[in-house]
LUMZA-258583 format. One line per field, with one value per atom (N, C-alpha, C): residue number from 1; residue in one letter; atom name; z, x, y. Coordinates in steps of 0.1 Angstrom, whole numbers, plus 5000, padded with zeros to 4 digits. Layout:
keza: [NUM ...] .
lumtor: [A ...] .
bakol: [CA ...] .
Z: [Z ...] .
X: [X ...] .
Y: [Y ...] .
//
This chain:
keza: [1 1 1 2 2 2 3 3 3 4 4 4 5 5 5 6 6 6 7 7 7 8 8 8 9 9 9 10 10 10 11 11 11 12 12 12 13 13 13 14 14 14 15 15 15 16 16 16 17 17 17 18 18 18 19 19 19 20 20 20 21 21 21 22 22 22 23 23 23 24 24 24 25 25 25 26 26 26 27 27 27 28 28 28 29 29 29 30 30 30 31 31 31 32 32 32 33 33 33 34 34 34 35 35 35 36 36 36 37 37 37 38 38 38 39 39 39 40 40 40 41 41 41 42 42 42 43 43 43 44 44 44 45 45 45 46 46 46 47 47 47 48 48 48 49 49 49 50 50 50 51 51 51 52 52 52 53 53 53 54 54 54 55 55 55 56 56 56 57 57 57 58 58 58 59 59 59 60 60 60 61 61 61 62 62 62 63 63 63 64 64 64 65 65 65 66 66 66 67 67 67 68 68 68 69 69 69 70 70 70 71 71 71 72 72 72 73 73 73 74 74 74 75 75 75 76 76 76 77 77 77 78 78 78 79 79 79 80 80 80 81 81 81 82 82 82 83 83 83 84 84 84 85 85 85 86 86 86 87 87 87 88 88 88 89 89 89 90 90 90 91 91 91 92 92 92 93 93 93 94 94 94 95 95 95 96 96 96 97 97 97 98 98 98 99 99 99 100 100 100 101 101 101 102 102 102 103 103 103 104 104 104 105 105 105 106 106 106 107 107 107 108 108 108 109 109 109 110 110 110 111 111 111 112 112 112 113 113 113 114 114 114 115 115 115 116 116 116 117 117 117 118 118 118 119 119 119 120 120 120 121 121 121 122 122 122 123 123 123 124 124 124 125 125 125 126 126 126 127 127 127 128 128 128 129 129 129 130 130 130 131 131 131 132 132 132 133 133 133 134 134 134 135 135 135 136 136 136 137 137 137 138 138 138 139 139 139 140 140 140 141 141 141 142 142 142 143 143 143 144 144 144 145 145 145 146 146 146 147 147 147 148 148 148 149 149 149 150 150 150 151 151 151 152 152 152 153 153 153 154 154 154 155 155 155 156 156 156 157 157 157 158 158 158 159 159 159 160 160 160 161 161 161 162 162 162 163 163 163 164 164 164 165 165 165 166 166 166 167 167 167 168 168 168 169 169 169 170 170 170 171 171 171 172 172 172 173 173 173 174 174 174 175 175 175 176 176 176 177 177 177 178 178 178 179 179 179 180 180 180 181 181 181 182 182 182 183 183 183 184 184 184 185 185 185 186 186 186 187 187 187 188 188 188 189 189 189 190 190 190 191 191 191 192 192 192 193 193 193 194 194 194 195 195 195 196 196 196 197 197 197 198 198 198 199 199 199 200 200 200 201 201 201 202 202 202 203 203 203 204 204 204 205 205 205 206 206 206 207 207 207 208 208 208 209 209 209 210 210 210 211 211 211 212 212 212 213 213 213 214 214 214 215 215 215 216 216 216 217 217 217 218 218 218 219 219 219 220 220 220 221 221 221 222 222 222 223 223 223 224 224 224 225 225 225 226 226 226 227 227 227 228 228 228 229 229 229 230 230 230 231 231 231 232 232 232 233 233 233 234 234 234 235 235 235 236 236 236 237 237 237 238 238 238 239 239 239 240 240 240 241 241 241 242 242 242 243 243 243 244 244 244 245 245 245 246 246 246 247 247 247 248 248 248 249 249 249 250 250 250 251 251 251 252 252 252 253 253 253 254 254 254 255 255 255 256 256 256 257 257 257 258 258 258 259 259 259 260 260 260] .
lumtor: [M M M D D D G G G T T T L L L L L L N N N S S S Q Q Q K K K Q Q Q I I I S S S A A A R R R T T T Q Q Q A A A A A A I I I Q Q Q A A A A A A K K K D D D K K K G G G V V V Q Q Q I I I V V V L L L S S S S S S G G G R R R P P P I I I E E E G G G L L L R R R A A A Y Y Y L L L D D D Q Q Q L L L G G G L L L N N N R R R E E E H H H D D D Y Y Y A A A V V V H H H Y Y Y N N N G G G S S S F F F V V V E E E N N N V V V L L L T T T G G G E E E I I I I I I R R R Q Q Q Q Q Q V V V V V V S S S A A A A A A D D D V V V K K K T T T I I I G G G R R R T T T A A A R R R A A A L L L N N N V V V N N N T T T H H H A A A F F F S S S Q Q Q K K K L L L G G G L L L I I I T T T P P P K K K S S S S S S K K K Y Y Y T T T Q Q Q L L L E E E A A A Q Q Q I I I N N N G G G I I I E E E I I I H H H E E E V V V D D D F F F E E E T T T L L L D D D D D D D D D H H H P P P M M M I I I K K K A A A M M M I I I V V V D D D E E E P P P E E E K K K L L L T T T Q Q Q A A A Y Y Y Q Q Q N N N L L L P P P A A A A A A V V V I I I E E E K K K F F F T T T I I I V V V Q Q Q S S S A A A P P P H H H F F F L L L E E E F F F L L L N N N P P P Q Q Q S S S N N N K K K G G G L L L G G G I I I Q Q Q A A A V V V A A A E E E R R R L L L G G G I I I P P P A A A E E E A A A V V V I I I C C C I I I G G G D D D A A A E E E N N N D D D H H H H H H M M M L L L E E E Y Y Y A A A G G G L L L G G G I I I A A A M M M D D D N N N A A A M M M P P P Q Q Q T T T K K K A A A I I I A A A D D D Y Y Y I I I T T T A A A S S S N N N D D D E E E D D D G G G V V V A A A Q Q Q A A A I I I E E E K K K F F F V V V L L L A A A] .
bakol: [N CA C N CA C N CA C N CA C N CA C N CA C N CA C N CA C N CA C N CA C N CA C N CA C N CA C N CA C N CA C N CA C N CA C N CA C N CA C N CA C N CA C N CA C N CA C N CA C N CA C N CA C N CA C N CA C N CA C N CA C N CA C N CA C N CA C N CA C N CA C N CA C N CA C N CA C N CA C N CA C N CA C N CA C N CA C N CA C N CA C N CA C N CA C N CA C N CA C N CA C N CA C N CA C N CA C N CA C N CA C N CA C N CA C N CA C N CA C N CA C N CA C N CA C N CA C N CA C N CA C N CA C N CA C N CA C N CA C N CA C N CA C N CA C N CA C N CA C N CA C N CA C N CA C N CA C N CA C N CA C N CA C N CA C N CA C N CA C N CA C N CA C N CA C N CA C N CA C N CA C N CA C N CA C N CA C N CA C N CA C N CA C N CA C N CA C N CA C N CA C N CA C N CA C N CA C N CA C N CA C N CA C N CA C N CA C N CA C N CA C N CA C N CA C N CA C N CA C N CA C N CA C N CA C N CA C N CA C N CA C N CA C N CA C N CA C N CA C N CA C N CA C N CA C N CA C N CA C N CA C N CA C N CA C N CA C N CA C N CA C N CA C N CA C N CA C N CA C N CA C N CA C N CA C N CA C N CA C N CA C N CA C N CA C N CA C N CA C N CA C N CA C N CA C N CA C N CA C N CA C N CA C N CA C N CA C N CA C N CA C N CA C N CA C N CA C N CA C N CA C N CA C N CA C N CA C N CA C N CA C N CA C N CA C N CA C N CA C N CA C N CA C N CA C N CA C N CA C N CA C N CA C N CA C N CA C N CA C N CA C N CA C N CA C N CA C N CA C N CA C N CA C N CA C N CA C N CA C N CA C N CA C N CA C N CA C N CA C N CA C N CA C N CA C N CA C N CA C N CA C N CA C N CA C N CA C N CA C N CA C N CA C N CA C N CA C N CA C N CA C N CA C N CA C N CA C N CA C N CA C N CA C N CA C N CA C N CA C N CA C N CA C N CA C N CA C N CA C N CA C N CA C N CA C N CA C N CA C N CA C N CA C N CA C N CA C N CA C N CA C N CA C N CA C N CA C N CA C N CA C N CA C N CA C N CA C N CA C N CA C N CA C N CA C N CA C N CA C N CA C N CA C N CA C N CA C N CA C N CA C] .
Z: [4441 4441 4438 4431 4424 4422 4430 4427 4441 4449 4456 4467 4468 4484 4488 4471 4475 4478 4485 4484 4470 4467 4454 4459 4470 4470 4471 4465 4462 4481 4487 4501 4505 4520 4521 4537 4537 4551 4567 4576 4588 4589 4586 4592 4582 4568 4563 4561 4569 4571 4586 4591 4611 4602 4593 4592 4583 4582 4572 4583 4587 4602 4604 4612 4622 4612 4602 4592 4590 4587 4589 4604 4616 4625 4631 4621 4623 4613 4604 4598 4580 4582 4569 4555 4549 4533 4529 4528 4520 4504 4492 4483 4471 4472 4463 4449 4438 4427 4419 4408 4403 4386 4382 4363 4366 4382 4381 4373 4371 4373 4392 4392 4410 4414 4405 4412 4416 4407 4413 4424 4428 4445 4458 4452 4463 4476 4476 4482 4495 4489 4496 4504 4496 4501 4514 4514 4530 4532 4537 4543 4546 4543 4548 4554 4553 4557 4550 4534 4527 4523 4526 4521 4531 4533 4542 4530 4536 4532 4520 4524 4520 4511 4507 4502 4488 4485 4466 4465 4449 4443 4429 4425 4412 4406 4393 4392 4372 4367 4351 4348 4357 4358 4353 4363 4363 4350 4345 4337 4348 4353 4365 4381 4384 4402 4404 4415 4424 4435 4442 4457 4459 4465 4467 4479 4484 4492 4479 4476 4471 4457 4446 4435 4427 4436 4421 4411 4407 4394 4390 4403 4399 4391 4379 4367 4360 4348 4341 4326 4319 4306 4301 4292 4286 4265 4260 4251 4241 4230 4221 4217 4209 4201 4192 4186 4170 4174 4190 4190 4195 4200 4205 4193 4183 4168 4165 4169 4164 4170 4183 4189 4187 4183 4179 4163 4149 4140 4145 4150 4154 4162 4172 4181 4169 4159 4145 4139 4133 4125 4136 4143 4152 4159 4153 4160 4172 4186 4199 4199 4209 4215 4219 4225 4231 4234 4244 4248 4259 4257 4262 4269 4275 4285 4285 4283 4277 4289 4288 4302 4300 4291 4295 4295 4285 4287 4295 4298 4310 4304 4305 4298 4285 4271 4255 4255 4245 4234 4222 4211 4201 4199 4208 4214 4228 4235 4245 4244 4255 4257 4275 4276 4293 4297 4295 4303 4299 4289 4296 4304 4303 4319 4328 4329 4338 4347 4333 4337 4350 4343 4348 4356 4359 4378 4388 4384 4394 4396 4389 4390 4397 4393 4395 4385 4370 4362 4350 4343 4335 4318 4312 4291 4287 4277 4266 4254 4244 4231 4221 4217 4210 4198 4187 4178 4178 4181 4176 4168 4155 4142 4145 4152 4148 4165 4174 4175 4169 4175 4172 4171 4168 4171 4184 4184 4205 4214 4210 4222 4234 4245 4253 4258 4260 4260 4275 4277 4285 4285 4280 4278 4273 4258 4251 4258 4258 4264 4254 4252 4241 4255 4253 4260 4254 4261 4253 4268 4256 4267 4267 4279 4278 4269 4264 4252 4236 4232 4220 4229 4243 4242 4244 4244 4245 4229 4223 4205 4198 4205 4199 4204 4219 4224 4213 4208 4202 4188 4188 4167 4166 4175 4177 4167 4157 4146 4159 4144 4155 4160 4149 4151 4162 4168 4178 4188 4195 4201 4200 4199 4191 4199 4197 4197 4212 4222 4235 4246 4260 4271 4272 4267 4268 4279 4287 4299 4299 4308 4307 4324 4328 4339 4349 4337 4343 4329 4326 4320 4305 4308 4299 4297 4299 4301 4294 4285 4281 4277 4284 4281 4270 4268 4257 4265 4269 4275 4273 4275 4267 4269 4259 4265 4278 4280 4296 4307 4305 4317 4318 4331 4343 4356 4364 4376 4383 4377 4384 4380 4371 4368 4379 4381 4387 4401 4412 4425 4426 4418 4414 4413 4406 4414 4426 4432 4449 4455 4455 4461 4459 4450 4446 4454 4453 4457 4473 4485 4490 4501 4490 4492 4498 4497 4498 4487 4488 4482 4477 4465 4455 4469 4471 4484 4493 4496 4512 4506 4490 4491 4488 4487 4488 4477 4471 4462 4459 4461 4462 4445 4440 4428 4423 4415 4410 4397 4389 4373 4366 4351 4344 4345 4345 4347 4366 4369 4383 4384 4374 4369 4369 4363 4365 4380 4387 4396 4409 4406 4416 4413 4396 4394 4397 4399 4406 4423 4430 4446 4453 4458 4468 4473 4472 4477 4467 4458 4452 4452 4461 4464 4453 4452 4441 4450 4447 4454 4448 4462 4459 4444 4436 4431 4420 4417 4406 4394 4386 4378 4376 4363 4365 4367 4354 4355 4361 4368 4380 4388 4397 4403 4401 4387 4385 4385 4381 4386 4402 4408 4424 4435 4442 4451 4465 4469 4474 4470 4478 4469 4485 4485 4501 4495 4504 4503 4494 4492 4481 4487 4476 4482 4489 4489 4497 4517 4513 4527 4534 4532 4536 4535 4517 4515 4516 4513 4515 4533 4540 4558 4561 4551 4558 4556 4543 4540 4545 4551 4555 4572 4581 4589 4589 4580 4578 4575 4570 4564 4571 4569 4579 4595 4599 4617 4619 4617 4627 4635] .
X: [5378 5390 5385 5388 5389 5376 5369 5357 5353 5355 5346 5349 5366 5369 5378 5387 5396 5388 5388 5382 5390 5383 5394 5407 5417 5426 5434 5429 5432 5436 5430 5433 5418 5427 5413 5413 5401 5399 5402 5404 5406 5390 5377 5369 5362 5369 5366 5377 5390 5392 5393 5386 5385 5371 5364 5350 5355 5364 5369 5373 5382 5387 5377 5367 5356 5350 5345 5343 5354 5365 5375 5371 5375 5376 5358 5347 5339 5340 5351 5348 5344 5346 5341 5353 5354 5358 5364 5370 5375 5378 5375 5382 5382 5392 5396 5392 5385 5376 5381 5394 5395 5399 5395 5402 5415 5422 5438 5447 5459 5469 5473 5476 5481 5492 5499 5508 5501 5486 5484 5472 5473 5465 5474 5489 5495 5494 5497 5497 5484 5475 5461 5462 5463 5461 5471 5480 5493 5488 5481 5472 5457 5455 5445 5449 5460 5462 5448 5455 5448 5451 5469 5476 5482 5470 5473 5469 5472 5467 5460 5446 5430 5428 5432 5430 5434 5423 5425 5423 5422 5421 5419 5408 5403 5404 5414 5424 5418 5421 5420 5406 5399 5383 5381 5390 5385 5393 5402 5409 5416 5419 5427 5422 5422 5421 5428 5434 5449 5451 5457 5457 5472 5467 5476 5488 5485 5498 5510 5500 5506 5514 5508 5504 5497 5493 5484 5474 5474 5458 5451 5435 5427 5417 5424 5408 5418 5417 5423 5416 5416 5407 5412 5418 5426 5424 5434 5425 5442 5440 5454 5459 5469 5475 5469 5464 5448 5441 5434 5427 5431 5444 5447 5448 5460 5455 5439 5435 5417 5408 5413 5412 5420 5433 5442 5438 5436 5425 5413 5408 5396 5396 5405 5405 5412 5419 5423 5418 5405 5393 5383 5381 5375 5384 5391 5405 5403 5407 5406 5424 5427 5436 5434 5442 5442 5457 5459 5462 5462 5467 5467 5476 5472 5484 5491 5502 5512 5511 5515 5519 5534 5543 5560 5556 5553 5559 5547 5539 5528 5522 5521 5513 5517 5513 5521 5507 5518 5506 5516 5504 5509 5517 5506 5515 5507 5517 5512 5500 5495 5487 5483 5475 5475 5471 5458 5448 5457 5471 5480 5492 5490 5503 5493 5481 5474 5473 5469 5465 5483 5493 5511 5507 5506 5503 5499 5486 5477 5481 5490 5495 5509 5514 5531 5538 5537 5539 5546 5553 5556 5553 5556 5547 5555 5552 5564 5553 5566 5555 5562 5546 5548 5535 5545 5530 5527 5511 5506 5507 5509 5511 5521 5530 5542 5547 5536 5532 5531 5539 5541 5525 5518 5503 5504 5512 5515 5522 5520 5523 5510 5518 5510 5504 5488 5479 5478 5466 5460 5447 5442 5432 5435 5429 5430 5417 5426 5411 5418 5405 5403 5404 5411 5413 5412 5404 5404 5398 5395 5379 5368 5364 5348 5339 5339 5331 5332 5348 5350 5349 5354 5352 5334 5327 5310 5311 5312 5311 5319 5332 5332 5326 5320 5315 5307 5295 5281 5286 5295 5304 5310 5308 5314 5316 5319 5315 5309 5302 5293 5299 5314 5323 5329 5332 5340 5327 5317 5307 5305 5306 5300 5313 5325 5337 5342 5343 5347 5334 5340 5331 5340 5329 5333 5330 5334 5332 5336 5329 5329 5338 5345 5355 5358 5358 5356 5350 5352 5342 5354 5371 5377 5386 5376 5380 5375 5374 5364 5377 5369 5381 5374 5387 5378 5386 5374 5383 5378 5385 5379 5364 5355 5345 5338 5350 5348 5355 5356 5365 5351 5349 5342 5345 5338 5347 5331 5319 5313 5315 5326 5329 5341 5344 5362 5357 5346 5337 5333 5327 5321 5334 5339 5355 5356 5363 5365 5356 5344 5333 5335 5331 5329 5343 5355 5370 5364 5358 5360 5347 5340 5319 5315 5316 5305 5295 5278 5270 5273 5264 5265 5253 5235 5235 5238 5251 5261 5268 5272 5279 5272 5281 5273 5287 5282 5296 5296 5301 5300 5309 5300 5310 5307 5314 5308 5305 5306 5308 5304 5302 5297 5304 5315 5327 5324 5313 5313 5296 5291 5276 5277 5286 5282 5288 5291 5294 5286 5277 5264 5255 5250 5242 5243 5257 5260 5255 5261 5261 5246 5244 5231 5224 5232 5233 5249 5238 5247 5241 5257 5256 5260 5255 5265 5264 5278 5277 5270 5275 5262 5270 5283 5289 5288 5285 5282 5278 5279 5271 5259 5249 5235 5233 5233 5236 5236 5247 5250 5238 5240 5230 5215 5214 5198 5199 5208 5209 5211 5219 5220 5205 5208 5201 5193 5210 5207 5221 5214 5225 5234 5246 5254 5256 5268 5269 5283 5285 5297 5314 5322 5335 5342 5338 5341 5334 5325 5317 5317 5328 5328 5318 5318 5300 5306 5315 5323 5318 5328 5323 5311 5306 5286 5280 5282 5278 5285 5290 5298 5290 5292 5283 5270 5256 5250 5239 5251 5249 5253 5270 5282 5277 5281 5287 5269 5262 5251 5241] .
Y: [8165 8178 8194 8194 8215 8213 8225 8230 8224 8213 8204 8199 8194 8191 8207 8208 8222 8232 8240 8259 8266 8278 8286 8286 8282 8289 8275 8261 8249 8244 8245 8243 8232 8227 8215 8224 8235 8233 8228 8237 8232 8216 8231 8219 8206 8211 8198 8189 8190 8180 8177 8180 8176 8161 8169 8165 8150 8149 8136 8129 8133 8123 8119 8126 8120 8110 8107 8100 8088 8087 8072 8072 8076 8070 8067 8063 8058 8046 8042 8036 8037 8046 8050 8051 8046 8049 8061 8065 8077 8079 8083 8081 8098 8097 8111 8100 8112 8106 8120 8116 8130 8128 8140 8141 8143 8147 8146 8133 8134 8122 8119 8108 8105 8114 8121 8134 8146 8146 8157 8154 8146 8136 8135 8134 8133 8135 8149 8158 8160 8160 8162 8145 8131 8116 8119 8122 8124 8138 8146 8156 8148 8140 8129 8123 8121 8105 8088 8093 8086 8075 8068 8063 8050 8045 8032 8023 8009 7993 7994 7995 7999 8012 8018 8035 8032 8032 8039 8054 8055 8069 8063 8072 8069 8083 8080 8098 8094 8106 8105 8105 8109 8109 8091 8084 8067 8062 8067 8058 8048 8053 8048 8048 8031 8030 8020 8028 8028 8027 8014 8016 8023 8032 8046 8041 8029 8023 8014 8004 7999 7999 8010 8012 8002 7993 7984 7994 7989 7994 7985 7984 7973 7975 7992 7991 7998 7994 8006 8006 8021 8018 8033 8034 8046 8047 8052 8052 8051 8052 8049 8061 8055 8069 8075 8061 8071 8079 8073 8084 8098 8094 8109 8119 8111 8122 8124 8118 8120 8135 8134 8147 8160 8153 8164 8170 8164 8171 8176 8169 8177 8193 8186 8206 8210 8205 8219 8225 8211 8219 8226 8227 8230 8245 8247 8257 8262 8249 8252 8242 8247 8233 8223 8215 8203 8197 8191 8180 8170 8159 8149 8144 8131 8125 8113 8107 8097 8091 8077 8073 8072 8076 8072 8094 8101 8114 8124 8118 8126 8138 8152 8159 8164 8160 8167 8177 8184 8196 8193 8195 8203 8211 8221 8243 8245 8247 8249 8262 8265 8273 8275 8286 8287 8277 8269 8260 8249 8241 8235 8237 8250 8255 8257 8257 8252 8243 8237 8217 8211 8220 8217 8220 8236 8245 8232 8233 8223 8214 8202 8186 8191 8200 8199 8188 8190 8182 8192 8189 8190 8192 8199 8204 8199 8188 8182 8184 8195 8197 8183 8184 8171 8170 8168 8165 8153 8157 8136 8131 8133 8129 8118 8124 8117 8103 8103 8094 8075 8068 8052 8049 8043 8038 8027 8024 8018 8025 8036 8047 8047 8044 8041 8055 8058 8069 8065 8081 8078 8085 8098 8107 8117 8122 8136 8151 8156 8173 8180 8187 8198 8210 8224 8230 8246 8253 8268 8276 8289 8298 8292 8295 8284 8288 8302 8302 8296 8292 8286 8276 8270 8252 8250 8255 8250 8256 8264 8259 8247 8239 8232 8219 8224 8213 8207 8218 8217 8211 8212 8211 8196 8191 8176 8170 8163 8152 8140 8138 8122 8112 8108 8102 8103 8112 8115 8110 8118 8115 8099 8092 8078 8072 8073 8070 8073 8082 8084 8083 8086 8088 8107 8118 8129 8137 8139 8147 8163 8170 8186 8189 8191 8189 8203 8210 8228 8237 8246 8257 8260 8252 8252 8238 8233 8217 8205 8196 8187 8181 8166 8152 8140 8134 8123 8111 8102 8092 8079 8064 8057 8057 8044 8048 8038 8033 8026 8030 8044 8049 8057 8060 8070 8069 8076 8080 8076 8071 8058 8044 8045 8028 8027 8036 8039 8038 8041 8038 8025 8028 8010 7999 7998 7990 7991 8001 8006 7998 7999 7993 7980 7972 7961 7954 7960 7953 7955 7964 7967 7958 7953 7948 7961 7975 7981 7984 7980 7981 7993 7998 8013 8021 8011 8021 8026 8020 8026 8041 8045 8046 8062 8078 8088 8093 8104 8106 8119 8131 8147 8152 8157 8165 8183 8187 8198 8200 8190 8196 8181 8182 8171 8163 8158 8148 8137 8141 8134 8126 8132 8130 8111 8102 8089 8087 8092 8089 8093 8103 8108 8097 8092 8087 8075 8067 8053 8052 8062 8063 8061 8055 8055 8076 8077 8096 8106 8110 8122 8134 8145 8152 8164 8172 8184 8198 8205 8217 8224 8236 8248 8254 8255 8263 8251 8245 8229 8240 8233 8230 8231 8239 8235 8224 8215 8202 8192 8196 8187 8190 8199 8203 8194 8196 8186 8167 8167 8154 8145 8157 8154 8151 8137 8139 8150 8157 8169 8177 8192 8199 8209 8206 8216 8222 8231 8244 8242 8260 8256 8253 8249 8248 8257 8268 8279 8284 8276 8270 8259 8253 8238 8227 8231 8220 8206 8198 8185 8184 8196 8198 8188 8202 8196 8191 8183 8168 8160 8157 8145 8145 8156 8162 8157 8162 8159 8141 8136 8123 8112 8114 8106 8103 8122 8120 8123 8128 8131 8118] .
//
C-alpha cells in the first residue's frame, strides 16, 4: 500500500487502477497485503473492486488473512498482552514511543506521539491512551510497534535485547515504524495462505513492495519486485526493480509481466 500501490498523495493513480483492472479481466487474482488494519484498506478495496466472493486481504503485516466479502479469517497469528507489555518496557528502556493494536480497543498507546497520530490518520481510526501494564493477560492483542523519529528508531533497532529479537518477527514498515509480530506472522506466510486457498503455486505469484516488512513475501513469490523508492535492503533481495510509486511503478510492473 503505502510507498507501493499508493503515490505520495495516498492515491491510486488512474494508470495503476487501469492496469489492475486489466489484470483482473485476464483472471489474475489481486491481493492487497499491508501493515494496515483492514479498516485502512476498505476504501481502496472498494475502489479496485476487490470485494468479491474470492477476494482476500492480508493485513496487520500478515497477522490476519481475511476474505474481504465474508469476513472469514483464514489465517490468524497474533501476539499476547504479555508480549505487548514486553515491548512497552523495551520502548521505555530505549526512550522511544510505542503503540499497539488491540482486538477490542483498536489503536492503543501509553502516550500519544506524532507517529501514533499519523497511524490513526492513515487508517481513519481513533487513538485510545492505555497503560499497557493495566491490560489483563488474556486481553486479545494483534501486534505491537515502536514508533519514533527515524534516527531514534534506527538506534533503538540496533539496541534491541536479544530476548526480544528471538521472540518476535520484527519488521520495519517505514523509517518511523518498527513492528513486533507473532513469530509465525509475516506477509510471506499471509500470501502463501491465500495462494494455497486458491490453488496457486508460488512460482505463479508476483509480489511488489518497498520496505523491510515486504521481504518475506518478495522471497516467497516466484517474482519479487521492489519499487524504485524502496529501502536499499529491499531492492537487494528483489528479482526486478520497477519505477517509483509516484511514477506508476505498480502499473509498469503489471504491464510488463502480466499484460505484455
